[in-house]
C-alpha positions as CSV (number, residue, x, y, z in Angstrom):
1,M,40.2,5.0,80.7
2,N,38.0,5.3,77.6
3,E,38.5,2.4,75.3
4,R,37.1,4.4,72.4
5,L,40.0,6.9,72.5
6,P,42.0,5.3,69.5
7,F,38.8,5.6,67.4
8,L,38.2,9.1,68.5
9,R,41.8,10.2,67.8
10,D,41.7,8.7,64.3
11,K,38.4,10.4,63.6
12,T,39.7,13.8,64.8
13,K,42.7,13.7,62.5
14,K,40.2,14.2,59.6
15,L,38.4,17.1,61.3
16,T,38.2,20.5,59.6
17,T,40.0,23.5,61.0
18,S,36.9,25.7,60.3
19,P,34.9,27.3,63.2
20,G,31.9,25.3,64.4
21,V,30.2,23.4,67.2
22,Y,31.0,19.8,68.4
23,L,28.5,17.5,70.2
24,M,29.9,14.8,72.4
25,K,27.7,11.7,72.7
26,D,27.7,8.8,75.0
27,K,27.1,5.1,74.0
28,T,23.3,5.6,73.8
29,G,23.7,8.5,71.4
30,K,22.7,11.0,74.0
31,I,24.4,14.4,73.7
32,I,26.3,15.0,77.0
33,Y,28.3,18.1,76.0
34,V,28.1,20.9,73.5
35,G,31.1,23.2,72.7
36,K,32.1,25.8,70.2
37,A,35.5,26.2,68.6
38,K,37.4,28.7,66.5
39,N,39.3,25.7,65.1
40,L,37.3,22.5,65.4
41,K,40.4,20.2,64.8
42,N,42.5,21.8,67.5
43,R,39.7,22.0,70.0
44,V,38.4,18.5,69.7
45,T,41.9,17.1,69.5
46,S,42.7,18.5,72.9
47,Y,40.1,16.3,74.6
48,F,41.6,13.1,73.3
49,R,45.4,13.6,73.5
50,E,47.6,10.9,75.1
51,H,48.7,12.8,78.2
52,P,45.9,15.2,79.0
53,D,45.9,17.5,82.0
54,H,42.1,17.9,82.2
55,L,40.2,19.3,85.1
56,P,38.2,16.6,86.9
57,K,34.9,17.5,85.3
58,V,36.4,17.4,81.6
59,A,38.2,14.2,82.4
60,K,34.9,12.6,83.6
61,M,33.1,13.8,80.4
62,V,35.8,12.4,78.1
63,S,35.7,9.0,79.8
64,N,32.1,8.8,78.7
65,V,32.4,9.9,75.1
66,F,31.5,7.2,72.6
67,D,31.3,9.3,69.5
68,Y,30.9,12.9,68.6
69,D,29.3,15.0,65.8
70,F,30.1,18.5,64.5
71,I,28.5,21.5,62.7
72,V,30.7,23.8,60.7
73,T,29.8,27.4,60.9
74,D,31.1,30.5,58.8
75,S,32.5,32.3,62.0
76,E,33.2,32.0,65.6
77,Y,30.3,34.3,66.2
78,E,27.9,31.9,64.5
79,A,29.4,29.0,66.6
80,L,28.6,30.9,69.7
81,V,25.1,31.5,68.8
82,L,24.5,28.0,67.7
83,E,26.2,26.6,70.9
84,C,23.8,28.6,73.1
85,S,20.8,27.4,71.1
86,L,21.9,23.7,71.3
87,I,22.6,23.8,75.0
88,K,19.1,25.2,75.6
89,Q,17.6,22.5,73.4
90,Y,19.4,19.5,74.7
91,S,20.5,20.4,78.3
92,P,23.7,18.3,78.1
93,K,24.9,16.8,81.3
94,Y,28.4,18.3,81.3
95,N,27.4,21.9,80.3
96,I,26.7,24.7,82.6
97,L,23.0,24.3,83.4
98,L,21.6,27.5,84.8
99,K,19.2,26.3,87.4
100,D,18.1,28.5,90.2
101,D,16.6,26.4,93.0
102,K,14.6,29.2,94.4
103,G,10.9,29.8,93.9
104,Y,9.2,33.0,92.5
105,F,8.1,36.0,94.4
106,Y,5.6,38.7,93.7
107,I,4.8,42.2,94.8
108,K,1.1,42.4,95.5
109,I,-1.2,45.5,95.5
110,S,-4.3,44.5,97.2
111,A,-7.8,45.1,95.9
112,E,-9.0,47.1,98.9
113,E,-10.5,50.4,99.5
114,Y,-7.2,51.4,101.0
115,P,-4.7,49.1,99.1
116,R,-1.6,47.6,100.8
117,I,1.8,46.7,99.1
118,T,3.2,43.4,100.3
119,A,5.7,40.6,99.1
120,V,4.0,37.2,98.6
121,M,5.0,33.9,96.9
122,Q,1.6,33.0,95.4
123,K,-0.9,34.9,93.4
124,D,-3.8,34.3,95.8
125,D,-6.2,37.0,94.9
126,E,-7.6,37.4,91.2
127,K,-8.7,40.9,92.0
128,A,-5.3,42.2,93.3
129,E,-2.5,43.6,91.0
130,Y,0.9,41.9,91.0
131,L,4.4,42.8,89.9
132,G,6.9,40.1,89.0
133,P,7.7,37.4,89.2
134,Y,11.0,37.9,90.9
135,T,13.5,35.2,91.8
136,S,14.9,36.7,94.9
137,G,12.8,37.0,98.0
138,L,15.4,39.3,99.6
139,T,15.2,42.0,96.9
140,T,11.4,41.6,96.6
141,K,10.9,42.2,100.4
142,Q,13.5,44.9,100.2
143,S,11.7,46.8,97.5
144,V,8.4,46.5,99.3
145,N,9.8,47.8,102.7
146,E,11.6,50.6,100.9
147,A,8.4,51.7,99.0
148,N,6.3,51.5,102.1
149,S,8.9,53.5,104.1
150,V,9.6,56.2,101.5
151,F,5.8,56.7,100.8
152,M,4.8,56.4,104.5
153,L,2.3,53.6,103.9
154,P,0.8,51.6,106.7
155,T,2.2,48.2,107.3
156,C,0.2,47.3,110.5
157,T,-2.6,44.7,110.6
158,R,-5.4,47.2,111.1
159,K,-8.4,47.2,108.8
160,F,-9.4,50.4,107.0
161,P,-11.8,52.2,107.1
162,Q,-13.4,50.0,109.8
163,E,-10.6,50.8,112.3
164,F,-10.3,54.6,111.8
165,R,-9.9,56.6,115.0
166,K,-10.1,53.4,117.1
167,G,-6.7,53.7,118.8
168,R,-3.7,55.9,119.0
169,P,-1.3,56.0,116.1
170,C,1.6,53.4,116.4
171,L,5.3,54.2,116.7
172,N,5.8,54.3,112.9
173,F,3.7,57.4,112.7
174,H,5.7,59.2,115.4
175,I,9.1,58.4,113.7
176,K,7.7,59.4,110.3
177,K,7.5,55.9,108.8
178,C,3.7,56.0,108.3
179,M,1.3,58.8,107.3
180,G,-1.1,57.8,110.2
181,L,-4.0,56.5,108.1
182,C,-5.6,55.2,111.2
183,Q,-6.5,58.7,112.2
184,G,-9.0,59.0,109.3
185,K,-7.6,62.2,108.0
186,V,-6.4,60.9,104.6
187,S,-9.0,60.6,101.8
188,V,-9.3,57.5,99.7
189,K,-8.4,59.6,96.6
190,D,-5.2,60.9,98.1
191,Y,-4.2,57.6,99.6
192,K,-4.5,55.7,96.4
193,K,-2.6,58.4,94.5
194,T,0.2,57.8,97.0
195,V,0.0,54.0,96.6
196,Y,0.3,54.2,92.9
197,E,3.2,56.7,93.2
198,A,4.8,54.0,95.3
199,V,4.1,51.3,92.7
200,D,5.4,53.5,90.0
201,Y,8.6,54.0,92.1
202,I,9.1,50.2,92.2
203,R,8.5,49.8,88.5
204,S,10.5,52.8,87.2
205,G,13.4,52.7,89.6
206,S,14.8,55.1,92.3
207,A,16.9,57.3,90.0
208,L,13.9,58.2,87.7
209,S,11.7,58.6,90.8
210,V,14.1,61.1,92.4
211,E,14.1,63.1,89.2
212,R,10.4,63.1,88.9
213,L,9.9,63.9,92.6
214,E,12.4,66.8,92.4
215,K,10.4,68.2,89.5
216,E,7.1,68.0,91.3
217,M,8.7,69.5,94.5
218,N,9.9,72.6,92.5
219,E,6.5,73.0,90.8
220,A,4.8,72.8,94.2
221,A,7.1,75.4,95.6
222,E,6.5,77.7,92.7
223,N,2.8,77.3,93.3
224,F,3.2,78.2,97.0
225,D,2.1,74.8,97.9
226,F,4.7,74.4,100.6
227,E,3.1,71.5,102.5
228,R,3.1,69.4,99.3
229,A,6.8,70.4,98.6
230,A,7.8,69.4,102.1
231,V,6.3,65.9,101.7
232,L,8.1,65.5,98.4
233,R,11.3,66.7,99.9
234,D,11.1,64.1,102.7
235,R,10.4,61.4,100.2
236,I,13.5,62.3,98.2
237,L,15.6,62.3,101.4
238,A,14.2,58.9,102.3
239,I,15.1,57.4,99.0
240,K,18.6,58.8,99.1
241,K,19.0,57.5,102.7
242,A,18.0,54.0,101.5
243,A,20.5,54.2,98.8
244,D,23.3,55.0,101.3
245,T,22.3,52.1,103.7
246,Q,21.3,49.4,101.3
247,K,23.4,49.8,98.2
248,I,20.2,49.4,96.0
249,I,20.6,52.6,94.0
250,T,23.3,53.4,91.5
251,D,23.9,55.9,88.8
252,R,24.2,52.9,86.4
253,K,20.5,52.9,85.3
254,D,20.2,49.6,83.5
255,T,23.0,47.3,84.4
256,D,23.6,43.6,85.2
257,V,26.5,42.8,87.6
258,I,28.0,39.3,87.4
259,A,30.4,37.6,89.8
260,F,31.6,34.1,90.6
261,A,32.8,32.4,93.8
262,K,34.5,29.0,94.1
263,A,35.1,26.7,97.0
264,S,35.9,22.9,97.1
265,G,35.8,22.7,93.3
266,T,32.2,24.0,93.1
267,V,31.4,27.3,91.5
268,S,28.5,29.7,92.1
269,A,27.4,32.7,90.1
270,A,25.4,35.8,91.2
271,V,23.7,38.2,88.9
272,L,22.5,41.6,90.4
273,I,20.0,43.2,88.0
274,Y,19.6,47.0,88.2
275,R,16.9,48.8,86.3
276,G,16.3,52.5,86.5
277,G,19.2,52.8,88.9
278,R,17.6,50.4,91.2
279,L,18.3,46.9,92.4
280,Y,15.5,45.1,90.7
281,D,16.3,41.5,91.2
282,K,19.0,39.0,92.2
283,L,19.7,35.6,90.7
284,N,22.0,32.7,92.0
285,F,23.2,29.7,90.2
286,F,25.3,26.6,91.1
287,L,27.5,25.9,88.1
288,G,29.0,22.6,89.2
289,E,32.8,21.9,89.1
290,D,35.4,24.0,87.5
291,D,33.2,26.2,85.5
292,E,34.3,29.7,86.7
293,G,36.5,30.2,83.6
294,D,33.6,29.6,81.1
295,I,32.3,33.2,81.4
296,C,31.3,33.2,77.8
297,G,29.2,30.1,78.2
298,F,27.5,31.4,81.3
299,I,26.6,34.8,79.7
300,G,25.5,33.1,76.4
301,Q,23.1,30.7,78.3
302,F,21.8,33.3,80.7
303,Y,20.6,35.7,78.1
304,Q,19.7,33.0,75.5
305,G,16.1,32.9,76.7
306,N,16.0,36.4,78.3
307,N,14.8,39.4,76.3
308,D,15.6,41.9,79.1
309,I,19.2,42.6,78.1
310,P,20.8,45.8,79.7
311,K,23.1,48.1,77.9
312,E,25.8,47.5,80.3
313,I,27.2,44.3,82.0
314,L,29.8,44.5,84.7
315,I,32.1,41.4,85.0
316,E,35.1,41.0,87.3
317,E,37.6,39.7,84.7
318,E,38.4,39.8,81.1
319,F,37.5,36.8,78.8
320,P,38.7,36.0,75.2
321,E,35.2,36.0,73.6
322,K,34.1,39.3,74.9
323,E,33.6,41.1,71.5
324,I,31.6,38.2,69.9
325,V,29.4,38.0,73.1
326,E,28.7,41.7,72.9
327,R,27.8,41.3,69.2
328,M,25.4,38.3,70.0
329,L,23.7,40.4,72.8
330,R,23.5,43.5,70.6
331,E,21.8,41.6,67.8
332,K,19.4,39.9,70.2
333,S,18.5,43.1,72.1
334,G,18.5,45.6,69.2
335,H,20.7,48.0,71.1
336,A,24.4,48.4,72.0
337,V,25.7,46.2,74.9
338,N,28.9,47.0,76.6
339,I,30.6,44.4,78.8
340,V,32.8,46.3,81.3
341,T,35.8,44.8,83.1
342,R,38.7,46.6,85.1
343,I,36.1,48.4,87.1
344,K,36.8,51.1,89.7
345,G,34.6,53.2,92.0
346,D,30.9,52.6,92.2
347,G,31.1,49.6,89.7
348,A,33.8,47.9,91.9
349,K,31.5,48.2,94.9
350,L,28.7,46.6,92.8
351,I,31.1,43.7,91.8
352,A,32.0,43.2,95.4
353,M,28.4,43.0,96.4
354,A,27.7,40.5,93.6
355,K,30.6,38.5,94.8
356,S,29.5,38.4,98.3
357,N,26.1,37.2,97.2
358,A,27.7,34.3,95.2
359,S,29.9,33.4,98.1
360,E,27.0,33.3,100.6
361,Y,25.0,31.2,98.2
362,L,27.8,28.8,97.6
363,S,28.5,28.6,101.4
364,F,25.4,26.5,101.9
365,K,26.7,23.7,99.6
366,A,30.4,24.0,100.5
367,G,29.7,24.0,104.2
368,R,31.7,27.3,104.7
369,T,30.6,30.8,105.5
370,G,30.7,33.4,102.7
371,K,33.5,35.3,104.5
372,E,35.7,32.2,104.5
373,I,35.1,31.7,100.7
374,V,35.9,35.3,100.0
375,A,39.0,35.2,102.2
376,L,40.4,32.2,100.4
377,E,39.7,33.7,96.9
378,E,41.3,37.0,98.0
379,L,44.4,35.2,99.4
380,G,44.8,33.2,96.2
381,K,44.7,36.3,94.0
382,L,46.9,38.3,96.4
383,L,49.6,35.7,96.1
384,G,49.1,35.2,92.3
385,M,48.1,31.6,92.6
386,D,46.4,29.7,89.7
387,K,43.9,28.2,92.1
388,I,42.2,28.8,95.5
389,P,44.4,27.6,98.4
390,E,42.0,25.2,99.9
391,Y,44.6,23.2,101.8
392,I,47.2,25.3,103.7
393,E,50.0,24.2,105.9
394,S,51.7,26.7,108.3
395,Y,54.9,26.2,110.4
396,D,56.4,28.0,113.4
397,I,59.6,27.5,115.3
398,S,59.5,27.8,119.1
399,N,62.3,27.7,121.6
400,L,63.8,29.3,124.7
401,G,67.3,30.2,123.8
402,S,68.8,26.9,122.7
403,T,66.5,24.8,124.9
404,G,63.2,23.2,124.1
405,M,63.8,23.5,120.2
406,V,60.5,22.5,118.6
407,A,58.2,23.4,115.8
408,G,54.5,23.2,115.1
409,M,52.6,22.5,111.9
410,V,48.9,23.5,111.6
411,V,46.6,22.9,108.7
412,F,43.6,24.9,107.5
413,N,41.3,23.2,105.1
414,N,38.8,25.5,103.3
415,G,39.5,28.2,105.6
416,R,39.1,26.3,108.9
417,P,41.5,24.5,111.2
418,L,41.9,20.8,110.6
419,K,43.2,19.8,113.9
420,S,43.5,16.0,113.0
421,A,46.3,17.0,110.5
422,Y,48.4,19.1,113.1
423,R,51.9,17.8,113.6
424,K,54.7,18.4,116.2
425,F,58.4,18.3,115.6
426,S,61.4,18.1,118.0
427,M,64.8,19.2,116.5
428,K,67.0,16.2,115.7
429,E,69.8,17.9,113.9
430,N,69.7,21.6,115.1
431,V,70.5,21.9,118.8
432,I,71.3,25.7,119.0
433,Q,69.1,28.6,118.2
434,N,68.8,28.8,114.4
435,D,65.2,29.4,113.1
436,V,66.2,29.1,109.5
437,G,68.0,25.8,109.9
438,C,65.3,24.5,112.1
439,M,62.6,25.5,109.5
440,K,64.5,23.6,106.7
441,E,64.9,20.6,108.9
442,I,61.2,20.2,109.9
443,V,60.0,20.9,106.3
444,K,62.4,18.4,104.8
445,R,61.3,15.8,107.5
446,R,57.6,16.4,106.8
447,F,57.9,16.0,103.0
448,T,60.2,13.0,103.2
449,H,57.2,11.4,104.8
450,Y,55.1,12.6,101.8
451,V,57.6,11.1,99.3
452,N,57.5,7.8,101.2
453,G,53.7,7.8,101.1
454,D,53.5,7.7,104.9
455,E,50.0,7.8,106.4
456,G,49.0,11.3,107.8
457,F,51.5,13.1,105.4
458,D,50.1,12.0,102.1
459,R,48.6,15.3,100.9
460,M,50.6,18.0,99.1
461,P,49.4,21.4,100.4
462,D,48.3,24.2,97.9
463,L,50.1,26.7,100.0
464,I,52.8,26.7,102.8
465,L,52.9,29.7,105.1
466,V,56.0,30.0,107.4
467,D,56.3,32.4,110.4
468,G,59.1,34.6,109.2
469,G,60.5,36.4,106.3
470,T,62.5,35.9,103.2
471,N,65.2,33.7,104.9
472,Q,62.6,31.2,106.2
473,V,60.9,31.2,102.8
474,N,64.1,30.3,100.9
475,A,64.9,27.6,103.5
476,V,61.6,25.9,102.8
477,K,62.1,26.2,99.1
478,E,65.6,24.6,99.4
479,A,64.2,21.7,101.4
480,L,61.4,21.1,98.8
481,S,63.9,21.4,96.0
482,E,66.1,18.7,97.4
483,L,63.2,16.3,97.4
484,S,62.1,17.4,93.9
485,L,59.0,18.9,95.1
486,S,57.5,22.4,94.7
487,T,54.4,24.3,95.9
488,N,53.5,27.9,96.8
489,V,55.6,29.1,99.9
490,F,55.2,32.4,101.5
491,G,56.3,34.0,104.9
492,M,54.1,35.8,107.4
493,V,55.8,38.9,108.6
494,K,54.7,40.3,112.0
495,D,54.7,44.0,113.2
496,N,56.0,44.9,116.7
497,K,52.7,43.9,118.1
498,H,52.9,40.4,116.9
499,R,50.3,40.9,114.1
500,T,50.6,40.0,110.5
501,R,52.0,43.0,108.7
502,A,52.8,41.6,105.3
503,I,53.5,38.4,103.2
504,A,57.1,37.7,102.3
505,T,58.3,36.0,99.1
506,S,61.8,35.2,98.0
507,G,62.6,38.8,97.2
508,E,59.9,41.2,98.4
509,E,56.9,41.9,100.8
510,I,53.3,42.0,99.8
511,S,51.0,44.2,101.9
512,V,47.8,42.5,103.1
513,S,46.3,45.2,105.3
514,D,43.9,46.5,102.5
515,M,42.4,43.1,101.9
516,K,40.5,42.6,105.1
517,P,39.1,39.0,104.6
518,A,42.6,37.7,103.5
519,F,44.2,39.7,106.3
520,F,42.0,38.3,109.0
521,L,42.5,34.7,107.6
522,L,46.3,35.2,107.7
523,T,46.3,36.5,111.2
524,R,44.1,33.7,112.4
525,I,46.5,31.2,110.8
526,Q,49.6,32.9,112.3
527,D,48.0,33.1,115.8
528,E,47.1,29.5,115.7
529,V,50.4,28.2,114.6
530,H,52.1,30.2,117.1
531,R,49.9,29.0,119.9
532,F,50.3,25.3,118.9
533,A,54.2,25.6,118.6
534,I,54.7,27.5,121.9
535,T,52.3,25.1,123.7
536,Y,54.4,22.1,122.6
537,Q,57.7,24.0,123.5
538,R,56.5,24.6,127.0
539,S,55.6,21.0,127.4
540,T,59.0,19.7,126.2
541,R,61.2,22.4,127.7
542,K,62.6,20.0,130.3
543,K,63.1,17.1,127.9
544,G,65.7,18.7,125.5
545,L,69.3,18.0,124.8
546,Q,70.6,20.4,127.5
547,S,68.6,18.4,130.1
548,D,70.1,15.2,128.9
549,L,73.6,16.8,129.2
550,L,72.9,18.2,132.6
551,S,71.9,14.7,133.8
552,V,75.5,13.6,133.5
553,K,77.5,14.0,136.6
554,G,80.3,16.7,136.2
555,I,78.3,18.7,133.4
556,G,76.9,22.0,134.3
557,E,75.1,24.6,132.3
558,K,78.3,26.2,130.9
559,K,79.9,23.0,129.8
560,A,76.5,21.8,128.2
561,M,76.4,25.1,126.2
562,K,80.0,24.6,125.1
563,L,79.1,21.2,123.7
564,M,76.0,22.4,122.0
565,K,77.6,25.4,120.4
566,H,80.6,23.3,119.2
567,F,78.8,20.3,117.8
568,K,75.5,22.1,116.9
569,T,73.6,18.8,116.1
570,I,72.8,15.7,118.1
571,K,74.1,13.6,115.2
572,A,77.5,15.4,115.4
573,L,77.7,15.0,119.1
574,S,76.7,11.4,119.0
575,S,79.4,10.7,116.4
576,A,82.3,12.5,118.2
577,S,85.1,10.7,119.9
578,T,85.5,10.6,123.7
579,E,88.8,12.6,123.2
580,E,87.1,15.4,121.3
581,I,84.2,15.6,123.8
582,S,86.7,15.7,126.6
583,K,88.6,18.5,125.0
584,V,85.7,20.7,124.2
585,A,83.9,20.3,127.5
586,G,87.1,20.2,129.6
587,V,86.2,17.0,131.3
588,S,87.7,13.5,131.8
589,E,87.3,10.7,129.3
590,E,85.1,8.9,131.7
591,I,82.6,11.7,131.8
592,A,82.9,12.0,128.0
593,K,81.8,8.3,127.7
594,E,78.8,9.0,130.0
595,I,77.8,11.8,127.6
596,L,77.9,9.5,124.6
597,S,75.9,7.0,126.6
598,A,73.3,9.6,127.4
599,M,73.1,10.4,123.6
600,D,72.6,6.7,122.8
601,K,69.5,6.7,125.1
602,R,67.8,9.6,123.2
């Protein structure tokens, strides 16, 4: 609890309602957070109210605020520009700080008689030419490999011209990945021309190179230089093949693609940079906790010290400050900038690729694979949840007729089974086959433990998945409601091959087959809870109520079933009189007393 809150609240009452920037400071006077506001009083007041519902990161920041300052601006736009500038100047602890922990990479064109194009991390030759720096080793190497392949440049370790005609051409020559320079049939002039065409290809991008190569090919054909035209044709086909297999070429010539991924409260961002229709670079950032929603802050800081601002930026979701961010980028770059959301077709594929990169990058810190992170995000969006379902509980009922009535509960934490949290349940109230009644019973028992604070049951799941449809979902919701609890509850509906077909809510079904990562996660959960429940059911089949009744002399299967169908629950049977039991089962009162004795021993 911050002891300065009364002072801060009193100070905020006098604050202006104009737009501006506020600067939160700790007790040493150091700026720990910079924010912008359309209405300074309303925004700053939200930090210091008596019953806040802050995210963990914001709550921690507020606990360290000793005082704050503010700067009034004429508009929300000016506040945004000033905020970005101040964040860059002070690097406050609780703002998004865009730090990429990777080194820089370069494309090297060696200063040899027959130059080579390679990817390097250091400028180790003053005579060589370098392109870069690039932050992504992957895209740098990808660009080099693609250029060498398209223009059939040698990638072997032979020295030229020293090793001309000193051995047979390697496999790359025979599969048309190399021009066969080792044969000594290519002049220095022609070779260098090809190398600098490859360099121009890397610089200008694939789309422009294809246009230029097609023009040269047509001119060569018109001049009856068919050999040259064929070489150019093969290069064009190689570029297009690379585009199909690597997703590095797009019709969007100058575009940045931004996507976020979240796991365990930590957010990552990925930016794919396309120039000339070609994937030019890739950047990844860790944003800390709960920062995915601050798209405006991320974009503002990313382009604050960056003069290479494209005409188009693709982002997965809308955000309120979109228009003023576009204005800021337009004034900084000197050209129109369009931030595009609600993307379909080729743009949607690029967003998916960026999101995959963000997920893979985050997976190293979260201890999860990129596929697991994407699956949880997809599942949360599919179910309309406000947060990613990191902690999931799933329930399944297993029985053989009205014997061995049991249930299993499995837990998936961050996309993986948490076996230490698995729980087994034997039915205490329902003794005949009734999946809906059994589901309500076990859920109510599980969350009664939660209400009581019992160890092993003290975490509320983000999501409950039950094996079944609408009836089972409603039964779980009723059980939670009776305990004054609530969380997200959905059913897993199977097809005739026992595979997850859809998700059931209280009134409809949601198809999951089109969302592969979420579909595979749901299938895995459903298979695991079914395995766990049926294994327990098989182990307890001989220990059920029917077995207890059959142990009483004079009670056979038919009479045991009559008692189970009539009384339905163990509690009801145990509370019955000897006369009632005698009448239902058609046995003597002595045998009825033995039945009650068997119930007392359970």
